[in-house]
N, C-alpha and C positions, 0 to 999 in steps of 0.2 A: 532860425535866422542864419545858422551857419550854412545850411543848404542854400538858403536864399542868397547869402553873401557869396558863396562860390559861384553860383550861376550869374551874379552881377558882375564879377570880375571878367568873365568870358564876354559879356556884352560890352564892357569898356574897351577891351582889346579890339573888338570889331569896329567900334566907332573911331578908335585912333587910326586904324588902317584906312577907314574912309577919309579921315582928315589928311592922312598922308597922300592919298590919291587926289584929294581936292587941291592940295598945295602943289603937287607935281604937275598936274595937267588940267585942273579945273573939273567941275562937276560934269561938264559935257564932253569930256575927252573920250576917245574910243576905249581907252582902258577902263575908265569908270563905267561907261555904258556896257562894256563887255562883261563886267562882273555880274550884271543882271541877266536873266534868261531872255533870249531874243523874243521880242514882241512881234506879234503878227501885224501885218499892215492894216491900218484902219484907225478910226477915231477912238474906239474903245481902248485899244492898246496904248495909244499916245496918252490918253487920259489917265490910265493906270500907271504909266511910267512917270508922268508928272506928279501923281499923288505919292508915289514912293520917294521921289526926289524931295518933295516937300516935307515928308515925314523924316527923311534923313537930315535935312537942314534943321528942322525943329529939334530933333534929338541932339544935334551937334550944338545948337545954341543953348538948349535947356536940358542938360543931362538928367535932371531930377525926374523929368517926365518918363525918360527911358527906364529908370530904376523902378518907378511906380508900375509901369506896364509889365515889367518882368516879374515883380512881386505879385501882381494880380494873376498872371498866368500860372505861377507856381501854386498859388492858393487854389485856383481852379483844378489844377492837376491833382493836388492832394485830396480835394473834395471828391473828385471822380474816383480816385483810387479807393478811398474809404467806403464809398457807396458800393462799388463793385465787390469789395471784400466782405461787406455785410450780406450781400445777396448770395454768396456761396455758402456751402456747408462748412460749419465750424467744428473741428474735432478738438475737443479739450482733452489733454492727457489725463490719465487716471490719477486720482489722488492717492497718495501713499496710504497704506493700511494703518489702522489704529488698533489698539488693544481691544479685544472682544470681551475679556473678563476684567474685572477691576484689579487694581494692584494688591488689594488685601485678600484676593481670592486664593484658596488653596490649589487652584488649577494653574499649571504652568502653561501660559498662553504664548504660543509661537505664531504671532499674527502675521509674520512675513513668510510663512510657509517653509520654515527651516526643517525639512524632513530629515536631513542628515544629523542634525543635532538631536532630534527626537530618537533616532536609532541609537545614537551614542548614549543617551541617558537611559535608554531601555535596557542596555546590557548590565547596568549596575543595580537594577531593581528586580524583585522577584515577581511581582504582579504589576502590570502597567495597563492603564485604560487610556486609549487614544480617541479623542473626540475630533473628528474631521468636520469642519463646518464651512459655511459660506456666509459672510456678514449680511447679505441681503435676504437670506432665506428666512421666512417666517417660522418654519419648524425649528430651525437652528436657534433662533432667538427665544422661542418658547422652551426648548430643551436646555437652554443655558442655565436657567435657575435650577432646574431639576438636577443637572449634573453637578452644579456647584453645591447643592444641598447634600447629595450623596458623597461628594468629596470631603465635605466638612465632617462626615462621620467616619470616613475610612482613610483620611489623608495620612495618618501615621503608619498605615500598613500597605497602602496602594499609592502608586504614583499616577496622578491624573494629568494628562497632557492634552491640550487643545491646539489644533493646527488649522490655520487658515489655508484651505485647499482651493481658494478661488483667486488669490493674488497671482497675476500672470507671470511675475518674475520670480516666484518662489519655486522651489524644487518639488513641492507637493503637487502643484498644478501640472508640472511637466512629467512627473513619474506616475501619479495616481490619476486614473480616469474614472471618476465616480459619476453615476447617472442620477443620483439623488443625494440629498443632504437632509439631516446630518447622518453620519456613519460612525458607529462606535465599534472599535476593535479592542479586544483584551488579549494580553499575552501573559502566559504563566511560564516564566523563565524563557527557555528557548522554544516553547510550544506556542503556536499561534499563526495567524490571528484567529480569534474566536469572535465572530460578528454577533452583536446583540441586535435582535430585531423585535424585541418586545415593546410594551408601552413606554413612552418617554415620560415615565414617572419616577420620582426619586426612590420610592420604596422598591419598585420593581428593579431599577438599575442596581440599587444596593444589594438586593437579594441575589441577583445574577452574579454580581462581583464576588459576593461571599461564597457562592457555589463554585466559582472558578478558584477562589483562594483555597477552599476545602472541598474538593470534589468527592472525597470519601467520608463516610460517616462511621465513626468507631462505635461498635456495639459490644459492651462489656457484660451485660446482664440479660437474663431471660425476659424481663419486663420490657427492656428496650428492644429486644428482638421481636416481641409481640407487637410493639408500637411500629416497628419497621414493616412487619409483614401485614399488619391490618390496615396499612395506609392504602388509599385508593390508587396511588401511583404505582407502577411496576417497580419491583426492586431486584437488584442484582447483588449477591453476596459473594465475597471472596474470603477464603480461609487461608491464613498465613501464620506460620510459627516464627515468632521473633526471638525465641530463646537461643537459637543457634547462632544467628547473625543479626546485625542491626537492620539489614535489608535482605529479607529472604528472596530466593529466586522467584521471579514472576511478579513480585509486588510492584515494581516500577512499570511493568507492562500493564497491570491492572489499573494502576493510577493514571496512566496515559489513556487507557480506554475510557475512563470516566470523562476526561477532557475531550476526547473525540465525540462522546455522546453529547456534550454541551455544544460542540461545534456543529453537529448535524441537527440537533433539536434545541433551538434557543429557548423553548419552554421548559426544558429540563424535566420532562415527564418521567424519565427513567432515573431512579436513584441508585447510587452505588454505596455499599457498606462493606466494612471489613470486620471479620471475626478472628480473634486470636486465641480464644478458649476452645479447646478441642471438644469439651462437653457440649458447648453451644453449637459447635459445628456439626456434631452428630445429630442434633435435632433437625437439621436441614439436609441430612444425608451427605455431609462433607467429611471425608476421612483424611485425605492426603492434603498436605500443604500445597497451596497454589491452585486448589480447585475453585471453580466458579459456579455459582448456583443462581438460577433465574426462577423467582417465585411467581406462581400463577395461582389464582384463587380457585378456579373451577376446572381448568384443564390441568393435565399432569405437569408438575414443575420439572425443569430440565437442569442438567449438569453439563457444563461445556465439554464437548467431546474432543479432548486433546489428541486422541488417536486418529481422528478423521480430519480435523481442522487445525491448522498451524496456530500455535499460541502466540498471537500478536495482538496489539492494541486495536487495530482496525477490524480484525476478525471477531474479537470479543464484542466490540461495539455493534458491528453489523449483526451478529448472532442475537444479541439482546434486543435490538430494535425490530428484527424480523419476527421474533418469537414472543414478543411482549403481549400481554393481555390487558386490554383497556376496560376498566370498570367505569370510571367517570372521565370525561374529557373536557378540558378547558378550551373555550373558544375565545379568541381575541381578534375579532375583525378590525382591520386597520382603518376603516371608515371610508375608503375609496371604493372603486369598482372592483368587486371580488366575487369569486364563485365559491367562497368558503361555506356560507350557509346553504347555498343551493346544493352543493355536493353532499353535505351532511343530511339534508332533508330528503334527498333521493334514496337514502338507505332505509327509510321507513319512518314510522311515527317517532317524534322526538319530544323529550321532556326538557324544557329549558328552565334552569334554576338560576335566578338572579339573586346573588347574595353579596353583601359588603365584605370584601376580602382584603386583609392586610398581610402581605407576603412575609413581613418580618415577625409576625406574631408566632409564638411557640405553640399555642394551642388554638384549635378552631373547633369549638363544640358543635356548631351547626354543620360543618363539613363532616364531622364524625357521625352525626345522626344521618346525614345523607348517605355516607358510606355504609352505615348499617342497613339502611333501606335497600341500597343497591346490592349488598351481599345477600340479604334475604330474598330479594326479587329474583336473583339469578341462581340461587342455590337449589337447583332442580333435583339433585340426588341426595340431599341431606348430608353433605360431607362433614365429617367430624372436625376436620381442621377449620373449616369455615365456621362451624358452631363455636369452636374455641376462640376464634378471632372475634366473633360476635359477642361472646361473653366478656372478652377483654375490652371491647368498645363500650359495653354496658357497665364496665367497672365491677364485674362480678368475679369474685375470687374463685379460681378453679385450678386444679393441678395441671401442670404442663404435660402434654402428651409425650410419649416416647419419641415420636417423630412428628414434625410439623410439615413434612413434605406431603404433597397431594398424592392420594392413592387412587387406584382405579375405582370408578363408581360401582357400588354393589348392585346386584340384580334387583330390579324393581319388583315390588310385591304386586300381586294381582289387585286391580282396582276394586273398590267395594261396589256392591250392587246398588242399583238406583234406589231400591227400597230402603237402603240404609241412609243414603244421602240424596233425597229427592231434589229436583230443580225447583227453586222457590223464587218468588219475586214479591216485593211489597206493592200493594195497590192502595192508593189514596182515593177514597170514594168521592166523586163529585157531589156538589150540593143538590143536584136534581135527583140523585139516586134515593130510592125509598129507604134503604138501610141507613142512610146518613142521619136519619132521625135518632137512631140508637148507637150507631158505630160510625167511625170515620176512617179506620185503618184496618186492612185485611192482609193476611199473609197467604198467598195463593201458591200451591205446590202441585207439581205434576208427578204422579206415582205410577208404578207398574204393578199390576196384580200378580198373584203367585202363578196363575196359569198363563200369563203372558210370555212374551219372548224375553228371555233373560240375557243380559249382556255377557259377552265372552271376555276372556282375559286379555284379548288383543286390543279391542276397541270398546270404548264406553259411549253409548249414545248420549249426546249432549242435548240440552234443552234448547230447541230451536225457537226462532221467533214465531213460526206458525203454530207450534204447540202451545206457546204461552198465549198467543192471541186467541186460539181456540178455547183454551181454558178460561180466559177472561170472558168470552162470549157465553160459554156454558154457565159461568158464575152469575152473569147478569140474568140469564134465563131461569136459574134456580134460586133467585134471590128471596123467594117467599119462604125458604127454609129457615131464614134467620129472623122472622118477624117476632118470634117468641123470646128472643134473647134479651136479657136485661142489660141495660146500658153500661153498668159498671163491672161486668164480667167479660170473660173471653170464652167464646164457644167455637167449636170446630165442626165441620160437616163434610162428608164425603159424597161425591156424586160422579156418576159415570160420564165418560167422554161422549160427545155427540158423534165422534168419528170412529172410535175404536172400542170394542167391548172389553178389551184387555187393559184399558187405561182408566184411571179415575183421578179426580182432582180433590185436593183438600184445601179448604178455605177456613182460616182462623181469623175471626174479626173481634175487635175490641175498640173501646173509645179511649182516646188519649186526651188528657186535660191540657189546657193551654200552657201550663207551666212547663210540663215536660216537652211540649212541642216547641216552646221558646228556647228550652235548653238544647234541643236538637239542632236547631238552625236559628241564626240571628234574625232572619227575615220574618216579619209578622205573618205573611201569607204563604208560608212554606207548604202547607198541606192543601192549598187550593189548586184546583186544576181547571183548565179551560172549559167553559160551558159548551155543551153540544146543542146546537140549534137545529130544530126540525121545522121546516117551513110550514107544515100543515097545522101545527099545534102551538107554536110560539106566538105569544100575544104582544110582545114588545121587543124592541132592539136594545140590547144592553152591551156595554163595553166588556169585551172578553180579554182581560190582560193575560199575558203568558204565564201559565202556572209553573211551579217548580215541584220537582219530585224529590223525596228524601233520598239521601245517599245510603250506601250499603252500611256504613258504620252506624247509621241511625237505627238500624234494626236491633241493635243491642239494647238501646233504650226503649224501643217500642215494645219489645218482648223480653222483659228481664228474666223470664223463666229459662230462656235459652242460655247456652254455655257462653259466657262472656269471653273466656280465655281462648276459645277455639278460633283459629284464624286460618285462612287459606292463602295468605299472602306469600308464604315461603315457596319459592320455585314457581311463582306465577308466570314468569316469562316463558316457561316451557309449556304452559297449558293454554296459551292463547295465541291466536294468529295476529295479534296487535302488540307485538313485543316492542317495548320502548327503548330508545337509545338515550342515555342520560348525558346532559351537557351542563357545564357550569360557566357562568359569566359573571364578571365583577360588576356589580351594580354601581360602583363608584365611577366606572369608566363607560359603561354601556347601558345606562338607564334609559337612554333614548329608544333603544330597541324594545325594552320592556313597555314603554309608553305606547309604542306602535302596536304591541300585542294586546294592550288593554289595561295596563297598569295605571293607577292614578298618578297624575303629574305632581300633585302636592301630597306628600306623605312623609312622616317622620322617620320611618324605618323602610329602607329600600330593600325589601324582600318580596319576591314575586316568583310564581311558578305558572307555566303555561305548557300545554301539549299541542303540538302542531302536527297535523296529518295532511300532507300534501296530496296523497292519493285520494282521500275523501274530501279534499278542499274545505277543511274545517279546522278550527282550533278551539281549545277549551282552556279556561283559566281557573285557577284556584281563587276562591272568594278572598278578595283583599282584606276582608274583616277578620279572616282566620289567620292565626299565627303560623308561619312556616316552621313546622316541626315534624318529627317522625310520624306521629299519629295522623296528622292531616295529610301528609304526603302519601302515606300508605293508602288512606281512604281515597285520595284523589286518583291514584294509580288503579286501585281496585274498581272504582266506578267507571273508569275508561275501559278496563279490560273485559268487563262482563259483556255477555252477548246482547242483553237488552239494557244498554247503558243509560243510566239516569242523568248523565251530564247533558247540559244544554250547550249547544253550539254558541260560542261567543260572537256577537254581532258588533261590528265596528261601524259607527256612523258619524256623520258630521254634527256639529253643535247646533241644536235647535234654537238657541237663543239669538243666533245671528239672522234669523228669518222673521220678518214682521208678520203679524197676524191680520193686518189690515188689507192685504192684497186680495184681489179677486180670486186668484189661483192660490190654493194653500200648498205651501212647500212642506212635504212630508220627509221626515228623517227616520232613522232606526228607532229612536226613542219615542217618537210621536205616531208611529204607524198604527199601533193598536188603538190609540185614542182617537185618531182622525178617521181611519178607514173602517174600523169595526165599531162604529158608533151607531146612533139611531137613524141617521139620515142615509139617503142613497148617495153613493160616492162613485165618481168617475175618475179613475186614477190613470195618469200618463207616466209610463216608464221612459226615461231618457238618460242621456249621458252628455258630458261636455264635448266629447270627441265625436258625437253623432252629428253629422252635417245636416241631415234632413229634419232633426228634431226641432230646431228653432223656428222652422217655417210653419209649425203647427201652433205657435203661441197665439197668434191673432185669432185662430179658430176657437181655441179654448177660452180666450178672453171674451169673445162674443157670446159663447155658450154660457159662461158664468154670469154675464149681464142679463141674459134672458131668463135663466132659471132662478127661482126664489132661494135665497141663501139660508133660510131657516129650515128648509126641507131637502136641500140638495147641496152637495159639496163637489166642487171641481178641484182636483189636487194633482200634483205631480211629484215624482221622486227621482233623484239622481242615483241610479244604481251603481255608478262607478265610485261613489263616496259613501254609500249606505248599504250595509248587508241586511238581508231579510231571510226569514226561514225559507227552506227549499220549496215549500208548497206555495209560496207567493213569488217565486222568482220566474223570470221569463227567459226565452232563448234568443230573442231578437229585439232590436230597437228601431223605431219607437213601437211600443205596444200599449194598447188601451184596454183596461179591465174595468168592468162595471160590477160594483158590490151593492146589490139591492138591500133595502131595509128589510129586516125580519128574516132575510135569507142570505146571510153573509157567507154561508158555506156553499152557496150556489152561485158563485161569481161567474160572469160571462166574459169571454174574450171577444173583442171587436174583430170582425172578419178581416183577414189579411188582404183578400182580393177586392175589398170595397174601399174606395177613396175616402180619406178622412176629410169630410166637409161638414159644414154646420147642419144642413138638412139631414145628411146621413146619420150624424151623431144624435140628432133629436129623434129620428125614427128608431134608432137602436135603443135609446133610453126609454122611450114610451112603450116599446114592445116588451122589454124585459123588466120594467118596474111594475110593482104591485100597488096601484093607487087605491084599491078597494080595502086593503088591509089597514084598519085603524086600530090603534091600541085600545084595549078595553080594561077598565078598572074593575078588578074582581075583589076589591077589598071589602065591599059591603054585601057580597053575595052570601047566600045562606050556606051553611056547612054541608048540606046534602049536595048542593051543586058543586061545591069545591071537591067533594069526594068523587062525584061523577067525572068531573074534569080531570082529576088525578088518575082515575081508572082509565079514562080515554088516553091520557098521556102515557101511562104505562103500556097500554096496548099498542100505542104508536111506537114506543121504544122497542117492544118485542118484535113488531113487524119490521121495524128498521133493522134490527139485529139479524133477523132471518134473511132479509134481503142482502145484508152485508155478508152473511155466511154463504149464500148462493154465489155472490160475486167472488168470494174467496175460492170457492170450489171451481168456478169457471176459470179464475186466474191460475189455479193449480194445474188444471188440464191444459191450459194454454202454455204454461211453463214446461209441462212434460212434452208437449209437441215441439216446443222450441228446443228442448234438450235433445230430442231425437234428431232434429234438423242440425243442431250444432255438432252432435256426434258424427253425423254423416259428413258434414263439412270438414270436421277434424280428420276423419279417415281419408277423405279426398286430399286434404292438405298433406297428410303423411305420405300418401302415394306420390304427390307432387314433390315432396321433399326428397323421397327416395330417388325419384327420377333426376332431380337436380343434383343430388349427391353423385349419382353415376356420371352425369354429364361433367360435373366438376372433376371427378377422378380422371375422366377421359381428357379433359382439357389440361389437367395437371401433367398427365403422361406426355401429351403433345408438347406442352411447355418444356418438360424435361428433355425431350428429344431435340427440340429446337435449341435449347440451351447447350446441349452437348455439341450439336452441329456448329453453333456459334463459337464454342470454345475451340473446336478443331480448326475452323476458319481463322480464328484469331492466332492459333499456334502456327498455322501455315503462313499467315501474313507476317508474323514475326520472323519465321525462318527465311522467307524470301527477302525480307528487309535486311536481315543480317548478310545474306549472300550478296545483295546489291551493294551494301556498304563495303564488303570485302573487295568486290570487283572495282568499285570506285577508288578504293585505296590503292589497289595495284596499278590502275591506270594513272593515278596521280604520281606514283613512284616512277613509272615509265616516262611520264612527261617530264618530271624533274631530271631524270637521268639523260634524256634526250637534249634538254636545254644545256646541261653541263657539257655533253659531248660536242655540241655545236660551238659552245664558247671555246673549248680547247682546240677544236679544229681551226677556228678563226685565228687564234693566237699562233698556232703552228704555221699556218700559211704566211702570217706576217713575218715570223722568224725565218722561214725559208726564203721569202722574198728579200729580206735584209741580208742574209748570208750570200745569196746569189749576187746581189749588187756589190758586196765587198769582194767576192772572187773575181768578178768581171773587172773591177777596178785594179786589182793586183795583176791580172793577166795583161791588161792594156799597158801598164807600166813596164812589165817585163819585155814586151815586144818592142818598145821604143828604145830601151837600153839593154843591149845584150850583156849578159853576165860575163865577167872576167874570170878566167881560170885562176883560182887561188889554190895554191898547194895546201893541202890539208895537213895540219900538224899531227892529226890523229889518223892512225891507220884504220882502214875500213874493217869492220868486223868480218871475221870469217863466217861463213855460212850465209853470206848475202852477196854472192857473186853477181856481177852485172855482165850481161851479154853485150857484145859489140853492137852499137847502134841503139841500145835500149835507153829509154828516158829515165831520168832520176826519179826516185820515189816521190810521191806527192807530199805536199806540205802537211804539217800536223793539223792545220785548220780544216782540212777536208774531211778528216775523220769524224768530227762531231756532225758535220753536214750530212755525211752519209748515214750516220746513226739517226739523225733527225729524219731523214727521208725514209729510212727503214721503219722508224717509229710511226711516221705518218702513214706508210703503207699498212702497217699492222693495225693502226687505229681505224683506217678506212675498212 
């Protein structure tokens, strides 16, 4: 209203001026008409002029109408302005920050980013944790409760400071440029910052803070020394004598090196300890105060070489990290895109152990058992120090050695002959085998005769897969030797090899009762093996579920007469080409990874073990029903390491419950593959994947095929191989692929031709051609006994003929492999020659590169020299130019002065010619020595002397 009132006053003044004009000269006076814009001639201009005069008269008579019009205009202007302002971008100033932590929290919250105050309070505290956060960051909000929980435990010893580093007016935002949040820095007095990059969990943060508070572990007794050395983490020991001084030389440096280790390795894998007793120091070969010792389990332990490397904190930390020996390694993937697991899996087969881990716990019994397994697994030379540490982990009392430092490995003894330790393997007899009526388990061994080739002390012939397969074939051929064996006894028989007259095989067979078998393995069908189908003699199609083979540790129960205490696990990593790298993961944080590897999602105890072999594209898991302990872990590693490994590749598949069984096309998964594909019916299986663009175009063809064929005798199925793993014998190398599994002949599956279009007529011809419609199952239950015996004899004869054909195939494959080996050797020799030639070319190119580099350096030096010379010439030219300008300036001034002086002299000469000078008698006599000749002119004035000097100077200057 005030704005409206102000604008109304202006309108009133204009109307009063119109009244004055009307009173003075009338409304039609030239003055009044001149106040308006000149109207063009015509009727329209006259009409407009009359309308304006009428409005003026109306406003003069009724001023309230004028105020209403002005108010209406103001309202329209305000409405227009408000509408335009809403259409533009509105920038709201940032709200002032609020406290991120509660007022009762033990964390000092500097929510306005007062970094200077944080630095001020840090000087008065020994250990400070700074938590840099952004209020909008989800990770910062999640970590807030964890930091507050850790602060509640350590607030009396550590100062916890939280700083808002996102407020644009705070000093933290201006001075710190973080690329992620939250960020945790720790300071130990003047040392820091030590950035914490571990899991944002309260227990892990508290453990790291305690490590920063006490980076050194005091070791006063031999038992604690053994605890320190038997730990799976590398250890660095320092010996210092505190009797002479409260702070011996080098102690502060060693203390700082421990902090440097935490700064470079946030996991804290290297532990630092201090020994003050000289008797304990002698056990680890430390004699002088200030010596530093790095313990390694299998390699030679080291003492810091003070004569070669300067004794500084950085050098000690670097030396320890470079020479450390990793027995077990913790993996803590951050959950985002990372190459951590990929880089570790490239190193070789990996054993991942998921265990619940509490960093604040003083004892970890499960980790001690895993450490014991790792020490035995890598103890290739039977080191006595390692044995003493193993006894300590087993809590076996034993005297402490004179020295716990690692010694050089002793010379290995000659390996025993094969006759002393033959290569053996457990064979579980299938149900179709004739011996299975009396025995179900056999121990098959490969031996060397006395006249055969004996092994040397350099290399021991290992039992290869071909030898074991040949022994198994010979065993099946000689099976009649065991017909007389009684079922409750164990008998052995020797028979010569089919390939070598110098080798023979030993087979010891016996029957295991179901109680022992159940004790060996928790699964009921542990001793069952897949049935072998022969198309000419099989009479019915039966489901062949995947069988399981007993593990190595089960041999101890199968043959109790054997030495139960004998084990070959010690030093196994050096006797196999499948050496495992052991990794630990906290199942409380990374159980999702365990589920992806095959662990159950619902379990009370989160313990899991899996072996991943990227090179073989397979992984194996420990049975979740077995407890993760030393015995099961050793058995798991042994089963993986043997040449003929009994472990079964773990297959990961999708859930079969999500697929309905009412569809025309049966969806097959990993779990239902054996049930659906290897059943009584003929099966046509389509291999596809979600990313396969051509696979969906075949759906209508298979739907029509399923509608044409009877569902009770034929099955049309498909499997998504990108989500379901299958055994290697059932995998394909391209998509889409169609396989046909005929009834009664599942082992003779046929692949649909790749060059033939997948159409309905072609599929029908393919199925009719390869299916056996004449084979009808026969019921032999009511047959006489004689016929059963005859059919069994025919079956056995078929088995023998099949095995002979398989042996011939193996011989042909061996010859093919030998030819391939010859070709590969020729290719390798050619490759070596090419490599030698390339190396020579590389050396030539390197020499040329060196010459070019020298020439380039010479040209560069010449260019720099010429550049300097040009710069010197340019500088001299510039000096000459400056001097020339100065001389020109002086010359100009001198000319001006000469001209001025000449004008003055001319003026004086003119005045003298007009007024002749009067002869004035001089009161002073003329000096002698200046005689004047008659008629000579008087001496020039004194003013002419400077002029002459200036002229002379000008001449000299020129």
